[in-house]
C-alpha positions in Angstrom: -35.5 57.3 -24.9 -34.5 58.0 -21.3 -31.5 57.6 -19.1 -31.9 56.8 -15.4 -29.5 57.0 -12.6 -29.8 55.3 -9.2 -29.0 57.6 -6.3 -25.4 57.4 -4.9 -25.7 56.9 -1.1 -22.9 57.2 1.5 -22.2 53.5 2.0 -19.7 50.8 1.0 -19.8 50.0 -2.6 -21.5 46.7 -3.3 -23.6 46.9 -0.2 -27.2 45.5 -0.1 -28.5 49.0 -0.2 -26.9 49.6 -3.6 -28.4 46.4 -5.0 -31.8 47.5 -3.6 -31.6 51.0 -5.0 -30.7 49.8 -8.5 -33.6 47.3 -8.5 -36.1 49.9 -7.2 -34.9 52.6 -9.6 -35.6 50.4 -12.6 -39.0 49.3 -11.4 -40.0 52.9 -10.6 -38.8 54.1 -14.0 -40.8 51.4 -15.7 -43.9 52.2 -13.8 -43.6 55.9 -14.6 -43.2 55.0 -18.3 -46.3 52.9 -18.1 -48.3 55.6 -16.4 -47.2 58.0 -19.0 -48.8 55.8 -21.7 -45.5 54.7 -23.3 -44.8 51.2 -21.8 -42.4 50.3 -24.7 -40.1 53.3 -24.3 -36.4 52.4 -24.3 -34.4 53.5 -21.3 -30.9 53.1 -20.1 -29.8 52.4 -16.5 -26.8 54.3 -15.4 -26.0 53.2 -11.9 -22.6 54.0 -10.5 -21.7 50.3 -9.9 -22.0 47.0 -11.8 -24.0 45.3 -9.1 -26.7 47.9 -9.0 -27.1 47.9 -12.8 -27.2 44.1 -12.8 -30.0 44.2 -10.1 -31.9 46.7 -12.4 -32.2 44.1 -15.1 -35.6 42.4 -15.2 -37.7 41.6 -18.3 -40.9 42.3 -16.5 -40.5 45.6 -14.7 -36.9 46.6 -15.1 -34.2 46.8 -17.8 -35.3 44.6 -20.6 -33.1 43.2 -23.4 -34.3 46.0 -25.6 -33.1 48.5 -23.0 -29.5 49.2 -22.1 -26.8 49.7 -19.4 -24.6 52.8 -19.5 -20.9 52.2 -19.4 -18.3 55.0 -19.0 -14.9 55.5 -20.5 -12.9 57.0 -17.7 -10.8 60.0 -18.6 -8.3 59.5 -20.0 -8.8 56.3 -21.9 -9.2 54.1 -18.8 -11.6 51.5 -17.6 -12.2 49.4 -14.5 -13.8 46.2 -13.3 -17.1 48.0 -12.6 -17.4 49.0 -16.3 -16.1 45.7 -17.6 -18.5 43.9 -15.3 -21.5 45.8 -16.8 -20.3 44.9 -20.3 -19.9 41.2 -19.4 -23.4 41.0 -17.9 -25.0 43.0 -20.7 -23.5 40.7 -23.3 -24.8 37.6 -21.5 -28.2 39.2 -20.7 -28.6 40.5 -24.2 -29.3 44.2 -23.6 -27.7 47.1 -25.3 -24.4 48.7 -24.2 -24.8 52.4 -24.0 -21.5 54.2 -23.6 -20.2 57.6 -22.9 -17.0 59.4 -22.5 -15.0 62.5 -23.3 -11.6 63.9 -22.8 -10.9 66.9 -20.4 -9.4 70.1 -21.6 -6.4 70.9 -19.5 -6.0 67.3 -18.3 -3.7 64.6 -19.6 -4.8 65.3 -23.2 -3.7 69.0 -23.1 -5.6 71.7 -24.8 -8.8 71.5 -26.9 -7.0 70.1 -29.9 -5.5 67.2 -27.9 -8.8 66.6 -26.1 -10.6 66.2 -29.5 -8.1 63.6 -30.6 -8.4 61.7 -27.3 -12.2 61.9 -27.4 -12.1 60.1 -30.8 -9.9 57.5 -29.2 -12.5 57.2 -26.4 -15.1 56.3 -29.1 -12.8 53.7 -30.7 -12.1 52.2 -27.3 -15.8 52.0 -26.5 -16.5 50.1 -29.7 -13.6 47.6 -29.2 -13.8 47.1 -25.4 -17.4 47.8 -24.5 -19.0 46.6 -27.7 -20.7 50.0 -28.0 -24.2 50.0 -29.6 -25.9 53.3 -28.7 -25.3 56.3 -26.6 -23.5 59.7 -26.4 -19.9 58.7 -27.0 -19.7 62.4 -27.6 -16.3 63.7 -26.8 -17.9 66.4 -24.8 -14.7 67.7 -23.3 -16.4 71.2 -23.4 -18.1 70.2 -20.1 -15.2 71.4 -18.1 -14.8 74.8 -19.7 -16.5 77.9 -18.2 -15.4 80.6 -15.7 -16.1 78.4 -12.7 -16.7 74.9 -11.7 -20.2 74.2 -13.3 -19.9 72.0 -16.3 -21.4 73.6 -19.4 -21.5 72.4 -23.0 -22.8 75.5 -24.8 -19.7 77.6 -25.6 -16.1 77.5 -26.7 -13.4 76.2 -26.6 -15.1 72.9 -25.8 -18.0 73.4 -28.1 -16.0 73.4 -31.4 -13.8 70.5 -30.2 -16.9 68.5 -29.3 -18.5 69.1 -32.7 -15.2 68.3 -34.5 -15.2 65.0 -32.7 -18.8 64.4 -33.8 -17.9 65.1 -37.4 -15.0 62.6 -37.3 -17.3 59.9 -35.8 -20.1 60.6 -38.2 -17.8 60.3 -41.2 -16.6 56.9 -40.2 -19.4 55.3 -38.2 -23.0 54.4 -39.2 -24.5 54.1 -35.7 -26.0 56.5 -33.2 -23.7 59.5 -32.6 -25.1 61.2 -29.6 -24.6 64.6 -28.0 -24.9 65.5 -24.4 -26.5 68.9 -23.5 -25.6 70.7 -20.2 -26.7 74.3 -20.1 -25.5 77.1 -17.9 -29.0 78.4 -17.4 -32.0 76.5 -15.9 -35.4 75.6 -17.4 -38.0 78.3 -18.1 -35.4 80.9 -19.0 -34.7 82.5 -22.3 -31.0 81.9 -21.8 -31.5 78.1 -21.7 -33.6 78.1 -24.8 -30.8 79.9 -26.7 -28.2 77.5 -25.3 -30.3 74.6 -26.6 -30.7 76.3 -30.0 -26.9 76.6 -30.4 -26.3 73.0 -29.4 -29.0 71.6 -31.6 -27.9 73.5 -34.7 -24.2 72.8 -34.1 -24.8 69.1 -33.3 -27.0 68.4 -36.3 -24.7 70.0 -38.8 -21.8 68.0 -37.4 -23.6 64.6 -37.9 -25.0 64.2 -34.5 -28.3 62.8 -33.6 -30.5 64.3 -31.0 -30.1 61.6 -28.4 -29.2 63.3 -25.1 -27.7 61.1 -22.4 -29.0 63.1 -19.5 -31.6 65.3 -21.2 -31.3 69.0 -21.2 -30.4 70.3 -17.8 -28.4 72.7 -15.8 -25.7 70.6 -14.1 -26.3 71.5 -10.5 -29.9 70.5 -10.0 -32.6 71.0 -7.5 -35.8 68.9 -6.9 -38.2 69.3 -9.9 -35.8 71.6 -11.7 -36.8 70.6 -15.3 -39.8 70.4 -17.5 -41.0 69.0 -20.9 -40.9 72.5 -22.4 -37.2 72.7 -23.1 -37.2 69.2 -24.5 -40.2 70.0 -26.7 -38.2 73.0 -28.0 -35.2 70.7 -28.5 -37.3 68.3 -30.6 -39.1 71.0 -32.7 -35.9 72.8 -33.5 -34.1 69.6 -34.3 -36.8 68.8 -36.9 -36.6 72.3 -38.3 -32.8 72.4 -38.5 -32.3 69.0 -40.1 -30.3 69.4 -43.3 -28.8 72.8 -42.5 -25.5 73.3 -44.2 -22.5 73.4 -41.9 -21.3 76.8 -43.1 -24.7 78.3 -42.5 -25.0 76.5 -39.1 -21.6 78.0 -38.1 -22.7 81.6 -38.7 -26.0 80.9 -36.9 -24.4 79.4 -33.9 -21.9 82.2 -33.5 -24.8 84.7 -33.5 -26.8 82.7 -31.0 -23.9 82.1 -28.6 -23.4 85.9 -28.6 -26.8 86.2 -27.0 -25.7 84.4 -23.8 -22.0 84.0 -23.6 -21.4 87.1 -21.4 -24.2 86.0 -19.0 -22.4 82.8 -18.0 -21.0 83.1 -14.5 -18.7 80.9 -12.3 -21.9 79.4 -11.0 -23.3 78.8 -14.5 -26.3 81.0 -15.0 -29.8 81.6 -13.7 -31.2 78.6 -11.8 -34.5 78.7 -13.7 -37.9 77.3 -12.5 -39.2 74.0 -11.2 -41.7 71.9 -13.0 -44.7 73.1 -10.9 -43.7 76.7 -11.6 -43.6 76.1 -15.4 -46.6 73.8 -15.6 -50.1 73.9 -14.3 -50.3 70.7 -12.3 -54.0 70.4 -12.8 -53.9 70.6 -16.6 -50.2 69.6 -17.2 -49.9 72.5 -19.6 -47.3 75.3 -19.5 -48.3 78.5 -17.8 -49.0 81.5 -20.2 -45.8 83.4 -19.4 -43.6 80.4 -20.3 -45.6 79.8 -23.6 -45.0 83.4 -24.5 -41.3 83.1 -23.8 -41.1 79.8 -25.8 -42.9 81.5 -28.8 -40.8 84.6 -28.6 -37.6 82.6 -29.0 -39.1 80.5 -31.8 -40.1 83.6 -33.6 -36.7 85.1 -33.4 -35.2 81.9 -34.8 -37.6 82.0 -37.6 -36.4 85.5 -38.4 -32.9 84.0 -38.6 -34.1 81.5 -41.3 -35.1 78.5 -39.3 -38.3 77.0 -40.8 -40.3 75.4 -38.0 -42.7 72.6 -39.1 -46.0 73.2 -37.5 
């Protein structure tokens, strides 16, 4: 499952360029999926405007009826005609409405406790107004909480509030209950792997699934800043941690967060490495030093009691 954004250009909203960019984004994404050998992969279009998302819809080489359009709940508990336009078209076209939202600590909702309550209301609003079907309606108000301006979802006070929101949704809702991962550190770093570990274990024990709206990434990105390695780690750990008891997960997460909490700076953390630095482009396999790093973190998690399925 993937989520694809069309670029935001400096132009008047609703211009022909926005229509063109939405259309091309979808066709390029579909072609990339085809070349990767997974032509049936579900993906979600998340353009800023309704007109671009509508242009992205095409049963042949764009958003199909089995795919989705991403619709945002605006903090706090607001919507607009762009969002409602996406919903109206998605209902007529027949595709899935993927929704996401989350309250902001320190905003209109107040502290983390109030933000958790408003985040649950976000979810209820998404179901009633947007006809929510899939996506990270995640209450990830932790994104705003770190020493600086870089959104990060891997430590408190936002982390516990986000998981509390997930538990409330999981208890009362039978659908997909997603969780968005934004790390302070970039790919190819030990710090990012530990952040992913904390988020996976906390999320699963709180009734979350491992659908990630934007993938695992440092918020401020550079070209090619990402790889399949951190996502492979995410999937393997998720499989291994399924069924972990909440009390055990809580102790594990506290231990893991302690490994990187003091390394988070106002700029987030280490930038990490680009795809071509992590992977050999000829063989499309990770370079030895990154395989060694990957295995070292896995071994340490095994020592903590995580049983990886080989």
